[in-house]
N, CA, C and O atoms as a Tinker XYZ file with bonds, in Angstrom:
   492  protein
     1  N      0.861000   -1.280000    0.026000    73     2
     2  CA    -0.099000   -0.252000   -0.216000    64     1     3
     3  C      0.890000    1.234000   -0.134000    63     2     4     5
     4  O      2.075000    1.149000    0.190000    81     3
     5  N      0.407000    2.244000   -0.384000    73     3     6
     6  CA     1.211000    3.468000   -0.616000    64     5     7
     7  C      0.995000    3.992000    0.831000    63     6     8     9
     8  O      0.316000    3.617000    1.787000    81     7
     9  N      2.001000    5.185000    0.556000    73     7    10
    10  CA     2.063000    5.882000    2.126000    64     9    11
    11  C      0.312000    6.958000    2.199000    63    10    12    13
    12  O      0.044000    7.344000    3.336000    81    11
    13  N     -0.319000    7.205000    1.513000    73    11    14
    14  CA    -1.152000    7.764000    1.731000    64    13    15
    15  C     -2.948000    6.792000    2.665000    63    14    16    17
    16  O     -3.819000    7.042000    3.498000    81    15
    17  N     -2.417000    5.467000    1.539000    73    15    18
    18  CA    -3.655000    4.362000    1.690000    64    17    19
    19  C     -3.142000    4.264000    3.310000    63    18    20    21
    20  O     -4.069000    4.558000    4.065000    81    19
    21  N     -2.034000    3.962000    3.933000    73    19    22
    22  CA    -1.280000    4.053000    5.515000    64    21    23
    23  C     -1.058000    4.849000    6.701000    63    22    24    25
    24  O     -0.597000    4.550000    7.803000    81    23
    25  N     -1.596000    6.184000    6.107000    73    23    26
    26  CA    -1.783000    7.428000    6.501000    64    25    27
    27  C     -3.417000    6.898000    6.994000    63    26    28    29
    28  O     -3.700000    6.612000    8.157000    81    27
    29  N     -4.384000    6.847000    5.830000    73    27    30
    30  CA    -5.448000    6.902000    6.257000    64    29    31
    31  C     -5.656000    5.457000    7.528000    63    30    32    33
    32  O     -5.854000    5.690000    8.720000    81    31
    33  N     -5.565000    4.113000    6.988000    73    31    34
    34  CA    -5.117000    3.285000    8.072000    64    33    35
    35  C     -4.737000    3.288000    9.323000    63    34    36    37
    36  O     -5.336000    2.702000   10.225000    81    35
    37  N     -3.959000    3.790000    9.420000    73    35    38
    38  CA    -3.144000    4.041000   11.043000    64    37    39
    39  C     -3.749000    5.008000   11.334000    63    38    40    41
    40  O     -4.477000    4.591000   12.234000    81    39
    41  N     -4.060000    6.486000   11.143000    73    39    42
    42  CA    -4.456000    7.893000   11.587000    64    41    43
    43  C     -3.627000    8.481000   12.096000    63    42    44    45
    44  O     -3.804000    9.332000   12.968000    81    43
    45  N     -1.905000    7.905000   11.352000    73    43    46
    46  CA    -0.500000    8.812000   11.193000    64    45    47
    47  C     -0.662000   10.185000    9.861000    63    46    48    49
    48  O     -1.291000   10.101000    8.806000    81    47
    49  N     -0.108000   11.006000   10.223000    73    47    50
    50  CA    -0.014000   11.835000    9.007000    64    49    51
    51  C      1.205000   11.379000    7.892000    63    50    52    53
    52  O      2.045000   10.516000    8.149000    81    51
    53  N      1.176000   11.676000    7.385000    73    51    54
    54  CA     2.316000   10.878000    6.344000    64    53    55
    55  C      4.174000   11.534000    6.441000    63    54    56    57
    56  O      5.208000   11.132000    5.908000    81    55
    57  N      3.858000   12.748000    7.438000    73    55    58
    58  CA     5.429000   13.215000    8.046000    64    57    59
    59  C      5.379000   12.346000    9.031000    63    58    60    61
    60  O      6.504000   11.903000    9.265000    81    59
    61  N      4.541000   11.900000    9.723000    73    59    62
    62  CA     4.887000   10.514000   10.871000    64    61    63
    63  C      5.431000    9.489000   10.419000    63    62    64    65
    64  O      6.388000    8.879000   10.896000    81    63
    65  N      4.852000    9.271000    9.506000    73    63    66
    66  CA     5.540000    7.842000    8.616000    64    65    67
    67  C      6.599000    8.247000    8.090000    63    66    68    69
    68  O      7.217000    8.605000    9.093000    81    67
    69  N      7.338000    8.474000    7.127000    73    67    70
    70  CA     8.191000    9.352000    6.433000    64    69    71
    71  C      9.441000    9.312000    7.476000    63    70    72    73
    72  O     10.556000    8.843000    7.246000    81    71
    73  N      8.858000   10.086000    9.009000    73    71    74
    74  CA     9.699000   10.279000    9.987000    64    73    75
    75  C     10.015000    8.329000   10.503000    63    74    76    77
    76  O     11.070000    7.740000   10.269000    81    75
    77  N      9.144000    7.886000   11.003000    73    75    78
    78  CA     9.666000    6.278000   11.487000    64    77    79
    79  C     10.443000    5.202000   10.244000    63    78    80    81
    80  O     11.204000    4.251000   10.421000    81    79
    81  N      9.905000    5.789000    8.973000    73    79    82
    82  CA    10.749000    5.116000    8.186000    64    81    83
    83  C     12.338000    5.875000    8.106000    63    82    84    85
    84  O     13.279000    5.135000    7.819000    81    83
    85  N     12.516000    6.825000    8.271000    73    83    86
    86  CA    14.004000    7.811000    8.665000    64    85    87
    87  C     14.662000    7.268000    9.560000    63    86    88    89
    88  O     15.889000    7.182000    9.516000    81    87
    89  N     13.976000    6.843000   10.461000    73    87    90
    90  CA    14.625000    6.226000   11.972000    64    89    91
    91  C     14.484000    4.719000   11.540000    63    90    92    93
    92  O     15.597000    4.390000   11.131000    81    91
    93  N     13.760000    3.830000   11.462000    73    91    94
    94  CA    14.165000    2.678000   11.049000    64    93    95
    95  C     13.187000    1.982000   11.651000    63    94    96    97
    96  O     13.434000    0.833000   12.019000    81    95
    97  N     11.692000    2.645000   11.896000    73    95    98
    98  CA    10.821000    1.926000   12.569000    64    97    99
    99  C     10.021000    1.291000   11.602000    63    98   100   101
   100  O      9.362000    0.314000   11.957000    81    99
   101  N      9.982000    1.597000   10.696000    73    99   102
   102  CA     8.924000    0.810000    9.659000    64   101   103
   103  C     10.285000    1.414000    8.098000    63   102   104   105
   104  O     11.027000    2.385000    7.949000    81   103
   105  N      9.984000    0.281000    7.350000    73   103   106
   106  CA    10.198000    0.074000    6.011000    64   105   107
   107  C      9.454000    0.281000    4.869000    63   106   108   109
   108  O      8.259000    0.489000    5.080000    81   107
   109  N      9.928000    0.287000    3.367000    73   107   110
   110  CA     9.108000    0.634000    2.444000    64   109   111
   111  C      9.738000   -0.595000    1.421000    63   110   112   113
   112  O     10.420000   -1.568000    1.744000    81   111
   113  N      9.224000   -0.158000   -0.008000    73   111   114
   114  CA     9.980000   -0.629000   -1.115000    64   113   115
   115  C      9.250000    0.872000   -2.056000    63   114   116   117
   116  O      8.274000    1.590000   -1.837000    81   115
   117  N     10.305000    0.840000   -3.144000    73   115   118
   118  CA    10.118000    1.712000   -3.936000    64   117   119
   119  C      9.783000    0.546000   -5.150000    63   118   120   121
   120  O     10.220000   -0.489000   -5.653000    81   119
   121  N      8.421000    1.749000   -5.234000    73   119   122
   122  CA     8.004000    1.089000   -6.808000    64   121   123
   123  C      8.697000    1.513000   -8.216000    63   122   124   125
   124  O      9.569000    2.372000   -8.089000    81   123
   125  N      8.559000    1.251000   -8.964000    73   123   126
   126  CA     9.388000    1.544000  -10.741000    64   125   127
   127  C      8.971000    3.261000  -10.491000    63   126   128   129
   128  O      9.845000    4.093000  -10.735000    81   127
   129  N      7.672000    3.699000  -10.025000    73   127   130
   130  CA     7.448000    5.383000  -10.453000    64   129   131
   131  C      8.312000    5.848000   -9.026000    63   130   132   133
   132  O      8.276000    7.071000   -8.883000    81   131
   133  N      8.825000    5.366000   -8.301000    73   131   134
   134  CA     9.213000    6.079000   -7.247000    64   133   135
   135  C      8.606000    6.297000   -6.063000    63   134   136   137
   136  O      9.013000    7.234000   -5.376000    81   135
   137  N      7.329000    5.333000   -5.520000    73   135   138
   138  CA     6.532000    5.708000   -4.599000    64   137   139
   139  C      6.827000    4.462000   -3.754000    63   138   140   141
   140  O      7.179000    3.352000   -4.153000    81   139
   141  N      6.587000    4.925000   -2.385000    73   139   142
   142  CA     6.682000    4.157000   -1.446000    64   141   143
   143  C      6.146000    3.214000   -1.263000    63   142   144   145
   144  O      5.079000    3.610000   -0.793000    81   143
   145  N      6.105000    2.108000   -1.297000    73   143   146
   146  CA     4.864000    0.790000   -0.938000    64   145   147
   147  C      5.277000    0.255000    0.379000    63   146   148   149
   148  O      6.387000    0.120000    0.894000    81   147
   149  N      3.784000   -0.075000    0.878000    73   147   150
   150  CA     4.192000   -0.407000    2.585000    64   149   151
   151  C      3.522000   -1.972000    2.758000    63   150   152   153
   152  O      2.332000   -2.157000    2.500000    81   151
   153  N      4.280000   -2.909000    3.152000    73   151   154
   154  CA     3.332000   -4.134000    3.345000    64   153   155
   155  C      2.203000   -3.958000    4.529000    63   154   156   157
   156  O      1.925000   -3.021000    5.277000    81   155
   157  N      1.813000   -4.949000    4.401000    73   155   158
   158  CA     0.645000   -5.319000    5.185000    64   157   159
   159  C      0.906000   -5.580000    6.876000    63   158   160   161
   160  O      0.032000   -5.473000    7.737000    81   159
   161  N      2.261000   -5.930000    7.094000    73   159   162
   162  CA     2.442000   -6.280000    8.207000    64   161   163
   163  C      2.883000   -4.766000    8.547000    63   162   164   165
   164  O      3.498000   -4.569000    9.595000    81   163
   165  N      2.666000   -3.994000    7.926000    73   163   166
   166  CA     3.554000   -2.732000    9.155000    64   165   167
   167  C      2.244000   -2.379000    9.869000    63   166   168   169
   168  O      2.455000   -2.103000   11.049000    81   167
   169  N      0.856000   -2.297000    9.485000    73   167   170
   170  CA    -0.321000   -2.205000   10.250000    64   169   171
   171  C     -0.078000   -2.679000   11.574000    63   170   172   173
   172  O      0.683000   -1.990000   12.253000    81   171
   173  N     -0.528000   -3.639000   12.052000    73   171   174
   174  CA    -0.098000   -3.755000   13.159000    64   173   175
   175  C      1.157000   -3.331000   13.967000    63   174   176   177
   176  O      1.078000   -2.934000   15.129000    81   175
   177  N      2.354000   -3.443000   13.258000    73   175   178
   178  CA     3.343000   -2.732000   13.697000    64   177   179
   179  C      3.408000   -1.513000   14.617000    63   178   180   181
   180  O      3.735000   -1.418000   15.800000    81   179
   181  N      2.924000   -0.446000   13.561000    73   179   182
   182  CA     2.876000    1.194000   13.738000    64   181   183
   183  C      1.235000    0.991000   15.220000    63   182   184   185
   184  O      0.875000    1.891000   15.978000    81   183
   185  N      0.765000   -0.125000   15.160000    73   183   186
   186  CA    -0.073000    0.101000   16.223000    64   185   187
   187  C      0.547000    0.109000   17.638000    63   186   188   189
   188  O      0.410000    0.972000   18.505000    81   187
   189  N      1.519000   -1.459000   17.698000    73   187   190
   190  CA     2.580000   -1.371000   18.362000    64   189   191
   191  C      2.977000   -0.701000   18.498000    63   190   192   193
   192  O      3.111000   -0.604000   19.718000    81   191
   193  N      3.622000    0.492000   17.773000    73   191   194
   194  CA     4.386000    1.403000   18.290000    64   193   195
   195  C      3.390000    2.371000   19.254000    63   194   196   197
   196  O      3.597000    2.490000   20.461000    81   195
   197  N      2.404000    2.970000   18.628000    73   195   198
   198  CA     1.226000    3.676000   18.868000    64   197   199
   199  C      1.107000    3.412000   20.450000    63   198   200   201
   200  O      1.135000    4.325000   21.276000    81   199
   201  N      0.966000    2.018000   20.777000    73   199   202
   202  CA     0.737000    1.222000   22.026000    64   201   203
   203  C      1.376000    1.610000   23.276000    63   202   204   205
   204  O      0.871000    2.021000   24.321000    81   203
   205  N      3.274000    1.274000   22.776000    73   203   206
   206  CA     4.589000    1.685000   23.879000    64   205   207
   207  C      4.656000    3.198000   23.466000    63   206   208   209
   208  O      5.708000    3.713000   23.844000    81   207
   209  N      3.958000    3.906000   22.903000    73   207   210
   210  CA     4.038000    5.283000   23.221000    64   209   211
   211  C      3.452000    5.842000   24.019000    63   210   212   213
   212  O      3.852000    6.708000   24.797000    81   211
   213  N      2.243000    5.308000   23.877000    73   211   214
   214  CA     1.243000    5.645000   25.064000    64   213   215
   215  C      1.700000    5.207000   26.525000    63   214   216   217
   216  O      1.409000    5.771000   27.580000    81   215
   217  N      2.432000    4.147000   26.354000    73   215   218
   218  CA     2.859000    3.657000   28.086000    64   217   219
   219  C      4.365000    3.914000   27.972000    63   218   220   221
   220  O      5.214000    3.041000   28.154000    81   219
   221  N      4.593000    5.055000   27.689000    73   219   222
   222  CA     6.113000    5.759000   28.012000    64   221   223
   223  C      7.291000    5.635000   27.092000    63   222   224   225
   224  O      8.188000    6.477000   27.067000    81   223
   225  N      7.262000    4.426000   26.238000    73   223   226
   226  CA     8.424000    4.439000   25.765000    64   225   227
   227  C      8.692000    5.381000   24.774000    63   226   228   229
   228  O      7.758000    5.699000   24.038000    81   227
   229  N     10.122000    6.044000   24.563000    73   227   230
   230  CA     9.805000    6.763000   23.212000    64   229   231
   231  C     10.436000    6.305000   22.071000    63   230   232   233
   232  O     11.020000    5.226000   22.176000    81   231
   233  N     10.452000    6.786000   21.169000    73   231   234
   234  CA    10.842000    5.988000   19.969000    64   233   235
   235  C     11.514000    5.695000   19.579000    63   234   236   237
   236  O     11.352000    4.967000   18.600000    81   235
   237  N     13.108000    6.100000   20.134000    73   235   238
   238  CA    14.387000    5.607000   20.570000    64   237   239
   239  C     14.622000    4.350000   20.683000    63   238   240   241
   240  O     15.277000    3.552000   20.013000    81   239
   241  N     13.484000    4.215000   22.402000    73   239   242
   242  CA    14.006000    2.916000   23.017000    64   241   243
   243  C     13.031000    1.996000   22.054000    63   242   244   245
   244  O     13.358000    0.812000   22.138000    81   243
   245  N     11.862000    2.236000   21.114000    73   243   246
   246  CA    11.003000    1.101000   20.435000    64   245   247
   247  C     11.853000    1.180000   19.098000    63   246   248   249
   248  O     11.496000    0.499000   18.137000    81   247
   249  N     12.497000    1.651000   19.051000    73   247   250
   250  CA    14.099000    1.828000   17.753000    64   249   251
   251  C     14.875000    0.616000   18.401000    63   250   252   253
   252  O     14.807000   -0.523000   17.940000    81   251
   253  N     15.628000    0.964000   19.523000    73   251   254
   254  CA    16.421000    0.292000   19.882000    64   253   255
   255  C     16.231000   -1.455000   20.097000    63   254   256   257
   256  O     17.106000   -2.305000   19.935000    81   255
   257  N     14.868000   -1.654000   20.493000    73   255   258
   258  CA    14.199000   -2.918000   20.542000    64   257   259
   259  C     13.541000   -3.382000   19.660000    63   258   260   261
   260  O     12.987000   -4.468000   19.832000    81   259
   261  N     13.401000   -2.570000   18.272000    73   259   262
   262  CA    12.243000   -3.153000   17.722000    64   261   263
   263  C     12.606000   -4.603000   17.444000    63   262   264   265
   264  O     11.978000   -5.608000   17.777000    81   263
   265  N     13.749000   -4.509000   16.764000    73   263   266
   266  CA    14.239000   -6.226000   15.826000    64   265   267
   267  C     13.938000   -7.289000   16.514000    63   266   268   269
   268  O     13.668000   -8.386000   16.024000    81   267
   269  N     13.984000   -6.884000   18.248000    73   267   270
   270  CA    13.539000   -8.457000   18.847000    64   269   271
   271  C     11.698000   -8.236000   19.521000    63   270   272   273
   272  O     11.148000   -9.059000   20.253000    81   271
   273  N     11.187000   -7.189000   19.120000    73   271   274
   274  CA     9.756000   -7.082000   19.556000    64   273   275
   275  C      8.949000   -7.390000   18.147000    63   274   276   277
   276  O      7.743000   -7.259000   17.940000    81   275
   277  N      9.766000   -7.747000   17.429000    73   275   278
   278  CA     8.909000   -7.464000   15.432000    64   277   279
   279  C      8.879000   -8.886000   15.980000    63   278   280   281
   280  O      7.800000   -9.233000   16.462000    81   279
   281  N      9.909000   -9.796000   15.989000    73   279   282
   282  CA    10.029000  -11.216000   16.198000    64   281   283
   283  C      8.968000  -11.538000   16.696000    63   282   284   285
   284  O      8.040000  -12.059000   16.077000    81   283
   285  N      8.984000  -11.234000   18.005000    73   283   286
   286  CA     7.931000  -11.896000   18.963000    64   285   287
   287  C      7.042000  -10.374000   19.817000    63   286   288   289
   288  O      7.271000  -10.039000   20.979000    81   287
   289  N      6.259000   -9.817000   19.080000    73   287   290
   290  CA     5.584000   -8.749000   19.580000    64   289   291
   291  C      5.177000   -8.938000   21.181000    63   290   292   293
   292  O      5.568000   -8.251000   22.125000    81   291
   293  N      4.274000  -10.075000   21.201000    73   291   294
   294  CA     3.303000  -10.691000   22.422000    64   293   295
   295  C      4.523000  -11.835000   23.005000    63   294   296   297
   296  O      4.140000  -12.979000   23.254000    81   295
   297  N      5.756000  -11.531000   23.175000    73   295   298
   298  CA     6.828000  -12.043000   24.121000    64   297   299
   299  C      6.534000  -11.857000   25.275000    63   298   300   301
   300  O      6.434000  -10.631000   25.328000    81   299
   301  N      6.245000  -12.390000   26.622000    73   299   302
   302  CA     5.893000  -12.142000   27.428000    64   301   303
   303  C      7.032000  -11.485000   28.265000    63   302   304   305
   304  O      6.983000  -10.356000   28.752000    81   303
   305  N      8.522000  -12.755000   28.395000    73   303   306
   306  CA     9.844000  -12.756000   28.753000    64   305   307
   307  C     10.506000  -11.335000   27.958000    63   306   308   309
   308  O     11.559000  -10.802000   28.306000    81   307
   309  N      9.777000  -10.948000   27.009000    73   307   310
   310  CA    10.720000   -9.659000   26.424000    64   309   311
   311  C     10.426000   -8.533000   26.820000    63   310   312   313
   312  O     11.265000   -7.659000   27.035000    81   311
   313  N      8.819000   -8.358000   27.017000    73   311   314
   314  CA     8.196000   -6.835000   27.369000    64   313   315
   315  C      8.601000   -6.909000   28.922000    63   314   316   317
   316  O      9.291000   -6.004000   29.392000    81   315
   317  N      8.118000   -8.128000   29.829000    73   315   318
   318  CA     8.402000   -7.903000   31.114000    64   317   319
   319  C      9.581000   -7.152000   31.302000    63   318   320   321
   320  O      9.602000   -6.023000   31.791000    81   319
   321  N     10.892000   -8.002000   30.779000    73   319   322
   322  CA    11.888000   -6.782000   31.139000    64   321   323
   323  C     11.667000   -5.403000   30.797000    63   322   324   325
   324  O     11.901000   -4.634000   31.730000    81   323
   325  N     11.137000   -4.671000   29.317000    73   323   326
   326  CA    11.226000   -3.735000   29.130000    64   325   327
   327  C      9.911000   -2.385000   30.473000    63   326   328   329
   328  O      9.910000   -1.207000   30.832000    81   327
   329  N      9.016000   -3.715000   30.704000    73   327   330
   330  CA     8.162000   -2.882000   31.704000    64   329   331
   331  C      8.592000   -2.678000   33.090000    63   330   332   333
   332  O      8.182000   -1.886000   33.938000    81   331
   333  N      9.710000   -3.766000   33.136000    73   331   334
   334  CA     9.808000   -3.534000   34.547000    64   333   335
   335  C     10.720000   -2.250000   34.779000    63   334   336   337
   336  O     10.572000   -1.419000   35.675000    81   335
   337  N     11.805000   -2.263000   33.669000    73   335   338
   338  CA    12.984000   -0.981000   33.341000    64   337   339
   339  C     11.539000    0.308000   33.248000    63   338   340   341
   340  O     11.872000    1.383000   33.745000    81   339
   341  N     10.175000    0.278000   32.728000    73   339   342
   342  CA     9.514000    1.390000   32.941000    64   341   343
   343  C      8.966000    1.668000   34.172000    63   342   344   345
   344  O      8.641000    2.750000   34.660000    81   343
   345  N      8.901000    0.468000   34.643000    73   343   346
   346  CA     8.158000    1.124000   35.998000    64   345   347
   347  C      8.995000    1.331000   36.851000    63   346   348   349
   348  O      8.422000    1.961000   37.740000    81   347
   349  N     10.381000    1.116000   37.203000    73   347   350
   350  CA    11.866000    1.795000   37.596000    64   349   351
   351  C     11.742000    3.396000   37.316000    63   350   352   353
   352  O     12.037000    4.347000   38.041000    81   351
   353  N     11.295000    3.356000   36.233000    73   351   354
   354  CA    11.809000    4.908000   35.661000    64   353   355
   355  C     10.416000    5.526000   36.244000    63   354   356   357
   356  O     10.759000    6.520000   36.884000    81   355
   357  N      9.188000    5.405000   36.302000    73   355   358
   358  CA     7.723000    5.780000   36.785000    64   357   359
   359  C      8.355000    6.016000   38.025000    63   358   360   361
   360  O      8.567000    7.162000   38.422000    81   359
   361  N      8.659000    5.037000   38.645000    73   359   362
   362  CA     8.783000    4.854000   40.082000    64   361   363
   363  C      9.516000    6.024000   40.753000    63   362   364   365
   364  O      9.051000    6.677000   41.688000    81   363
   365  N     10.591000    6.199000   40.236000    73   363   366
   366  CA    11.452000    7.280000   40.546000    64   365   367
   367  C     10.937000    9.027000   40.456000    63   366   368   369
   368  O     11.129000   10.001000   41.185000    81   367
   369  N     10.344000    8.844000   39.413000    73   367   370
   370  CA     9.373000   10.058000   38.420000    64   369   371
   371  C      8.594000   10.585000   40.014000    63   370   372   373
   372  O      8.705000   11.621000   40.669000    81   371
   373  N      7.715000    9.195000   40.237000    73   371   374
   374  CA     6.869000    9.656000   41.113000    64   373   375
   375  C      7.359000   10.397000   42.700000    63   374   376   377
   376  O      6.922000   11.293000   43.422000    81   375
   377  N      8.483000    9.462000   42.722000    73   375   378
   378  CA     9.228000    9.849000   44.182000    64   377   379
   379  C     10.063000   11.627000   44.091000    63   378   380   381
   380  O     10.331000   12.388000   45.021000    81   379
   381  N     10.255000   11.776000   42.787000    73   379   382
   382  CA    10.436000   12.506000   42.521000    64   381   383
   383  C      9.367000   14.292000   42.265000    63   382   384   385
   384  O      9.864000   15.412000   42.142000    81   383
   385  N      8.121000   13.987000   42.264000    73   383   386
   386  CA     7.233000   14.514000   41.963000    64   385   387
   387  C      6.379000   14.548000   43.384000    63   386   388   389
   388  O      5.432000   15.315000   43.559000    81   387
   389  N      6.833000   13.647000   44.327000    73   387   390
   390  CA     6.544000   13.746000   45.460000    64   389   391
   391  C      7.237000   14.469000   46.448000    63   390   392   393
   392  O      6.615000   14.871000   47.432000    81   391
   393  N      8.645000   14.727000   46.298000    73   391   394
   394  CA     9.254000   15.310000   46.772000    64   393   395
   395  C      8.906000   16.938000   46.641000    63   394   396   397
   396  O      8.878000   17.710000   47.600000    81   395
   397  N      8.666000   17.269000   45.347000    73   395   398
   398  CA     8.433000   18.219000   45.117000    64   397   399
   399  C      6.778000   18.691000   45.641000    63   398   400   401
   400  O      6.651000   19.840000   46.063000    81   399
   401  N      6.173000   18.244000   45.620000    73   399   402
   402  CA     5.052000   18.572000   46.136000    64   401   403
   403  C      4.903000   19.354000   47.591000    63   402   404   405
   404  O      4.328000   20.345000   48.042000    81   403
   405  N      5.847000   18.214000   48.079000    73   403   406
   406  CA     5.901000   18.565000   49.864000    64   405   407
   407  C      6.706000   19.696000   50.034000    63   406   408   409
   408  O      6.593000   20.472000   50.983000    81   407
   409  N      7.764000   19.829000   48.848000    73   407   410
   410  CA     8.638000   21.313000   49.237000    64   409   411
   411  C      7.373000   22.446000   48.835000    63   410   412   413
   412  O      7.109000   23.373000   49.601000    81   411
   413  N      6.661000   22.242000   47.573000    73   411   414
   414  CA     5.370000   23.609000   47.124000    64   413   415
   415  C      4.648000   23.720000   48.541000    63   414   416   417
   416  O      4.717000   24.753000   49.205000    81   415
   417  N      3.697000   22.175000   49.114000    73   415   418
   418  CA     3.070000   22.909000   50.424000    64   417   419
   419  C      3.606000   23.423000   51.010000    63   418   420   421
   420  O      3.204000   24.573000   51.192000    81   419
   421  N      5.019000   22.952000   51.816000    73   419   422
   422  CA     5.418000   23.541000   52.937000    64   421   423
   423  C      5.663000   25.075000   52.638000    63   422   424   425
   424  O      5.357000   25.844000   53.549000    81   423
   425  N      6.149000   25.585000   51.541000    73   423   426
   426  CA     6.477000   27.014000   50.968000    64   425   427
   427  C      5.256000   27.762000   50.824000    63   426   428   429
   428  O      5.273000   28.956000   51.122000    81   427
   429  N      4.018000   27.130000   50.336000    73   427   430
   430  CA     2.197000   27.538000   50.413000    64   429   431
   431  C      2.574000   28.288000   51.324000    63   430   432   433
   432  O      3.560000   28.180000   52.053000    81   431
   433  N      1.336000   29.504000   51.275000    73   431   434
   434  CA     0.932000   30.308000   53.030000    64   433   435
   435  C      2.206000   30.693000   53.450000    63   434   436   437
   436  O      2.147000   30.376000   54.637000    81   435
   437  N      2.958000   31.012000   53.332000    73   435   438
   438  CA     4.556000   31.617000   54.077000    64   437   439
   439  C      4.467000   32.585000   53.307000    63   438   440   441
   440  O      4.018000   32.728000   52.170000    81   439
   441  N      5.401000   33.875000   54.752000    73   439   442
   442  CA     5.390000   35.232000   53.926000    64   441   443
   443  C      5.738000   35.397000   52.562000    63   442   444   445
   444  O      5.135000   35.875000   51.602000    81   443
   445  N      7.268000   34.701000   52.763000    73   443   446
   446  CA     7.924000   34.603000   51.133000    64   445   447
   447  C      8.420000   33.189000   50.498000    63   446   448   449
   448  O      9.402000   32.519000   50.816000    81   447
   449  N      7.404000   32.939000   49.470000    73   447   450
   450  CA     7.421000   31.229000   48.858000    64   449   451
   451  C      8.551000   31.378000   48.430000    63   450   452   453
   452  O      9.328000   30.487000   48.773000    81   451
   453  N      8.987000   32.218000   47.763000    73   451   454
   454  CA    10.403000   32.305000   46.914000    64   453   455
   455  C     11.494000   32.085000   47.524000    63   454   456   457
   456  O     12.335000   31.697000   46.713000    81   455
   457  N     11.991000   32.158000   48.817000    73   455   458
   458  CA    13.398000   32.698000   49.508000    64   457   459
   459  C     14.177000   31.502000   48.908000    63   458   460   461
   460  O     13.747000   30.390000   48.602000    81   459
   461  N     15.107000   31.876000   48.840000    73   459   462
   462  CA    15.989000   30.995000   48.603000    64   461   463
   463  C     16.597000   29.720000   49.855000    63   462   464   465
   464  O     16.708000   29.988000   51.051000    81   463
   465  N     16.887000   28.530000   49.326000    73   463   466
   466  CA    17.133000   27.737000   50.702000    64   465   467
   467  C     18.074000   28.084000   51.469000    63   466   468   469
   468  O     18.816000   28.868000   50.878000    81   467
   469  N     18.465000   27.833000   52.713000    73   467   470
   470  CA    19.431000   28.543000   53.394000    64   469   471
   471  C     19.948000   27.000000   53.422000    63   470   472   473
   472  O     19.399000   25.899000   53.398000    81   471
   473  N     21.652000   27.614000   53.501000    73   471   474
   474  CA    22.597000   26.358000   53.833000    64   473   475
   475  C     23.187000   26.583000   54.897000    63   474   476   477
   476  O     24.059000   27.448000   54.814000    81   475
   477  N     23.016000   26.061000   56.006000    73   475   478
   478  CA    23.809000   26.112000   57.335000    64   477   479
   479  C     25.713000   26.053000   57.390000    63   478   480   481
   480  O     26.320000   25.967000   58.457000    81   479
   481  N     26.429000   26.121000   55.977000    73   479   482
   482  CA    27.388000   25.728000   56.572000    64   481   483
   483  C     27.990000   26.556000   56.914000    63   482   484   485
   484  O     28.710000   25.947000   57.705000    81   483
   485  N     28.380000   27.787000   56.971000    73   483   486
   486  CA    28.972000   28.875000   57.512000    64   485   487
   487  C     29.127000   28.755000   58.734000    63   486   488   489
   488  O     28.288000   28.218000   59.459000    81   487
   489  N     30.327000   29.283000   59.175000    73   487   490
   490  CA    31.515000   29.265000   60.690000    64   489   491
   491  C     30.358000   30.164000   61.647000    63   490   492
   492  O     30.620000   30.462000   62.812000    81   491
């Protein structure tokens, strides 16, 4: 199928599909007249890419693990390892946000909420 049809069927813009091709997420063949031709197998893969993005994976991460995931996109072992990494990143971000919230709450309602932190390292 050509890029226009792929765009319609996936809801992705042609520019997004070209970008995905440039970074190696999808491949096309060139027809004799120079048009990009994509196989049907790219449809489920692009759904997979969009789901992975929604779950917080970057395109770089998807591209880095793309070969192993394309071979077995529903492999519990491969996905479990990636999800464990993502869970650790989410937990770290939650801790960071929790600390930020606590600091904001401590400063809210004070006379000078933007007063710099005082370091008591002076003698």
